[in-house]
KEGURO-206641 format. One record per residue (C-alpha): residue in three letters; x, y, z. Coordinates in Angstrom, 3 decimals, decimal comma. Each point is the difference from the previous one (the first is absolute). Example, Ala and Ser with C-alpha at 12.3 -4.5 7.8 and 13.67 -1.06 7.14 Angstrom:
REM residues 2
aa / X / Y / Z
ALA / 12,300 / -4,500 / 7,800
SER / 1,370 / 3,440 / -0,660
//
This chain:
REM residues 210
aa / X / Y / Z
LEU / 10,040 / -5,755 / 7,310
SER / -2,834 / 2,226 / -0,410
SER / -3,430 / 0,832 / 1,475
VAL / -2,280 / 1,753 / -2,404
SER / -3,234 / 1,612 / 1,598
GLN / -2,782 / 2,517 / -0,478
MET / -0,168 / 2,940 / 2,288
PRO / -3,508 / 1,256 / 0,509
VAL / -0,352 / 3,702 / -0,714
ALA / -0,117 / 2,021 / 3,443
GLU / -3,510 / 1,545 / 1,055
GLY / -0,471 / 3,410 / -1,392
LYS / 3,006 / -0,464 / -2,264
SER / 0,573 / -0,276 / -3,688
VAL / 2,501 / -2,832 / -1,456
GLN / 2,618 / 2,507 / -0,354
GLN / -0,249 / 1,551 / 3,539
THR / 0,258 / -3,773 / 1,403
VAL / 3,085 / -0,547 / -1,895
GLU / 1,440 / 2,973 / 1,150
LEU / -0,748 / -0,984 / 3,697
LEU / 1,816 / -3,191 / -0,524
THR / 3,153 / 1,181 / -1,827
ARG / 0,148 / 2,890 / 2,835
LYS / -0,099 / -2,868 / 2,534
LEU / 2,783 / -1,886 / -1,852
GLU / 2,084 / 3,024 / -0,202
MET / -0,524 / 0,717 / 3,942
LEU / 1,231 / -3,620 / 0,433
GLY / 3,241 / 0,743 / -1,884
ALA / -0,821 / -1,459 / -3,499
GLU / 1,712 / 1,531 / -2,805
LYS / -1,447 / 0,494 / -3,495
GLN / 1,529 / -2,354 / -2,715
GLY / -1,654 / 0,976 / -3,332
THR / -3,272 / -1,116 / -1,224
PHE / -1,772 / -3,248 / -0,921
CYS / -2,851 / -1,251 / -2,257
VAL / -1,843 / -3,227 / -0,225
ASP / -2,630 / -0,261 / -2,863
CYS / -2,332 / -2,724 / -1,039
GLU / -2,267 / -0,604 / -2,946
THR / -2,648 / -2,689 / -0,459
TYR / -0,407 / -2,258 / -2,839
HIS / -2,897 / -2,666 / -0,307
THR / -0,170 / -3,198 / -2,040
ALA / -1,337 / 0,940 / -3,617
ALA / -3,506 / -1,379 / -0,484
SER / 0,913 / -1,796 / -3,031
THR / 2,455 / -2,469 / 1,756
LEU / -2,699 / -0,989 / 2,681
GLY / -2,011 / -2,311 / -2,303
SER / -3,796 / -0,555 / 0,577
GLN / 0,527 / -1,941 / 3,348
GLY / -1,083 / 3,036 / 2,145
GLN / 3,635 / 0,398 / 1,351
THR / 0,863 / 2,927 / 1,636
GLY / 2,826 / 2,109 / -0,949
LYS / 3,152 / 0,459 / 2,175
LEU / 1,265 / 3,427 / 0,802
MET / 3,753 / 0,645 / -0,359
TYR / 1,710 / 2,835 / 1,657
VAL / 3,254 / 1,469 / -1,897
MET / 1,768 / 1,977 / 2,630
HIS / 3,382 / 2,036 / 0,303
ASN / 1,777 / 1,337 / 2,885
SER / 2,677 / 2,760 / -0,178
GLU / 2,273 / -2,012 / 2,663
TYR / 0,239 / -2,612 / -2,912
PRO / 0,519 / 2,090 / -3,262
LEU / 0,902 / -2,744 / -2,245
SER / -2,973 / -2,264 / 0,886
CYS / -3,669 / -0,439 / -0,720
PHE / -2,031 / -2,084 / 2,360
ALA / -3,061 / -1,916 / -1,443
LEU / -2,477 / -1,357 / 2,724
PHE / -3,055 / -2,243 / 0,008
GLU / -2,069 / 0,322 / 3,154
ASN / 0,901 / -3,059 / 2,131
GLY / 3,253 / -0,332 / -1,915
PRO / 2,131 / -0,390 / -1,737
CYS / 2,237 / 2,806 / -0,517
LEU / 2,186 / 0,575 / -3,006
ILE / 3,121 / 2,052 / -0,014
ALA / 0,918 / 1,156 / -3,433
ASP / 2,017 / 2,789 / -1,362
THR / -1,442 / 3,264 / -1,159
ASN / -0,400 / -1,182 / -3,563
PHE / -3,062 / -1,944 / 1,515
ASP / -2,128 / 3,169 / -0,668
VAL / 0,528 / -0,413 / -3,844
LEU / -0,947 / -3,634 / 0,333
MET / -3,226 / 0,740 / 1,680
VAL / -0,941 / 2,194 / -3,274
LYS / 0,728 / -3,095 / -2,011
LEU / -2,130 / -2,146 / 2,231
LYS / -3,102 / 1,944 / -0,259
GLY / -1,832 / -2,955 / -1,657
PHE / 0,439 / -1,678 / 3,406
PHE / 0,125 / 2,727 / 2,530
GLN / -1,782 / 3,531 / -0,267
SER / 0,675 / 2,963 / 1,849
ALA / -2,876 / 1,076 / 2,266
LYS / -1,112 / 3,460 / -0,764
ALA / 1,038 / 2,556 / 2,690
SER / 1,591 / -2,445 / 2,068
LYS / 3,049 / 1,452 / 0,740
ILE / 1,022 / 0,637 / 3,628
GLU / 3,298 / 1,277 / 1,348
THR / 1,639 / 1,271 / 3,444
ARG / 2,719 / 2,341 / 0,200
GLY / 1,651 / 2,010 / 2,605
THR / 3,137 / 0,570 / 1,930
ARG / 2,499 / -2,825 / 1,242
TYR / 1,442 / 0,467 / 3,427
GLN / 3,022 / -1,686 / 1,649
TYR / 0,084 / -0,589 / 3,676
CYS / 2,725 / -2,049 / 1,407
ASP / -0,465 / -3,459 / -1,936
PHE / -3,546 / 0,667 / -0,783
LEU / -1,279 / 1,627 / -3,628
VAL / -3,417 / 1,471 / 0,516
LYS / -2,105 / 0,967 / -2,786
VAL / -3,005 / 2,176 / 0,360
GLY / -2,175 / 0,243 / -3,516
THR / -3,061 / 1,635 / -1,258
VAL / -2,230 / -2,662 / -1,879
THR / -1,350 / 1,531 / -2,988
MET / -2,529 / -1,262 / -2,568
GLY / -0,388 / 2,376 / -2,826
PRO / 0,193 / 3,786 / 1,373
SER / -1,289 / -0,785 / 3,279
ALA / 1,881 / -1,030 / 3,214
ARG / -1,657 / -3,206 / 1,456
GLY / 1,949 / -1,034 / 3,066
ILE / 3,568 / -0,069 / 1,737
SER / 2,247 / -3,075 / -0,172
VAL / 2,720 / -0,743 / 2,443
GLU / 2,890 / -2,080 / -0,671
VAL / 2,765 / -0,821 / 2,575
GLU / 2,777 / -2,023 / -1,071
TYR / 2,759 / -1,470 / 2,351
GLY / 3,026 / -0,516 / -2,021
PRO / 2,362 / -2,389 / 2,006
CYS / -2,478 / -2,865 / 0,145
VAL / -1,849 / -2,215 / -2,426
VAL / -1,577 / -2,592 / 2,144
ALA / -3,310 / 1,034 / 1,519
SER / 0,106 / -1,928 / 3,257
ASP / 3,246 / 1,655 / 0,554
CYS / -0,909 / 3,425 / 0,117
TRP / -3,769 / 0,641 / -0,195
SER / -0,097 / 0,974 / 3,829
LEU / 2,811 / 2,714 / -0,670
LEU / -1,875 / 1,331 / -2,950
LEU / -3,164 / -0,024 / 1,828
GLU / 1,443 / 2,001 / 2,961
PHE / 1,164 / 2,595 / -2,533
LEU / -3,503 / 0,172 / -1,836
GLN / -1,553 / 0,584 / 3,343
SER / 2,273 / 2,926 / 0,684
PHE / -1,549 / 2,206 / -2,729
LEU / -3,083 / -1,697 / -0,983
GLY / -1,403 / -0,622 / 3,364
SER / -3,582 / -1,372 / -0,105
HIS / 0,163 / -0,469 / -3,689
THR / 3,004 / -2,652 / 0,241
PRO / -0,834 / -2,877 / -2,427
GLY / 0,177 / -3,563 / 0,858
ALA / 2,438 / -2,458 / -1,635
PRO / -0,465 / 0,072 / -3,661
ALA / -1,837 / -2,869 / -1,532
VAL / 3,000 / -0,859 / -2,250
PHE / 1,952 / -0,916 / 3,026
GLY / -2,840 / -2,709 / 0,556
ASN / 1,611 / -3,474 / 0,380
ARG / 3,315 / 1,028 / -1,408
HIS / 1,288 / 1,647 / 3,316
ASP / 3,509 / -1,855 / -0,902
ALA / 0,059 / 0,604 / -3,593
VAL / 2,143 / 2,904 / -1,516
TYR / -1,777 / 3,222 / -0,599
GLY / 0,290 / 1,460 / -3,715
PRO / -1,181 / 3,087 / -2,115
ALA / -3,066 / -2,255 / -1,337
ASP / -1,383 / -0,132 / 3,663
THR / 0,058 / 3,791 / 0,183
MET / -1,860 / 0,250 / -3,216
VAL / -2,596 / -2,309 / 0,987
GLN / -0,620 / 2,192 / 3,065
TYR / -0,296 / 3,067 / -2,171
MET / -2,529 / -1,934 / -2,232
GLU / -1,919 / -0,853 / 2,993
LEU / -0,053 / 3,530 / 1,172
PHE / -1,173 / 1,301 / -3,324
ASN / -2,760 / -2,308 / -0,372
LYS / -1,286 / 0,936 / 3,478
ILE / 0,161 / 3,648 / -0,928
ARG / -1,835 / -0,631 / -3,301
LYS / -2,847 / -1,903 / 1,909
GLN / -0,163 / 2,835 / 2,556
GLN / -0,622 / 2,544 / -2,946
GLN / -3,323 / -1,669 / -0,865
VAL / -1,289 / 1,752 / 3,196
PRO / 0,453 / 3,679 / 0,469
VAL / 2,573 / 0,863 / 2,431
ALA / -0,200 / 3,304 / 2,209
GLY / 2,886 / 2,059 / 0,675
ILE / 1,701 / -0,567 / -3,429
ARG / 0,446 / 3,199 / -2,111
//
């Protein structure tokens, strides 16, 4: 069960300095480094030739990868569904270019360090688009449980211990599915929402990022 959220850049600090503050706090709690992680996302839009002349609007599809699931590729539409395929799906997208076209300069990714703290896995990443850092992602996973209603309060307590006033609310994917089994697709939906939020923020200049 995971929570993915955005951490605002600390006042007067850069993205990198804020990431260092967070990771230092984790290390002081006793968390240990466990390698690195990366989540990436490329946007595809429906090809104009498939829309007809009815004034239909194209759908956006997000093709994503997560280093936690190295043999999988995730294809998500906003508001669902989410398809989990094997990594050859990327090759298939090239063959489908008559239907879906890659949006120019749309690639966004987050990468950083994984930390293990008791049963929690914490990933603090720098979100980049092209050469520039655009924000900070924080994913906290509680390994022993896959049902939101059983352990969200425990996860929340841990989040508060190092995110303080920036602790997120319950992820929207929990929604009405509090008793449903949580899976990798739910994590990817959260990353998709985070990336889209950061993309929208970039349409207004952000102070303190350099």
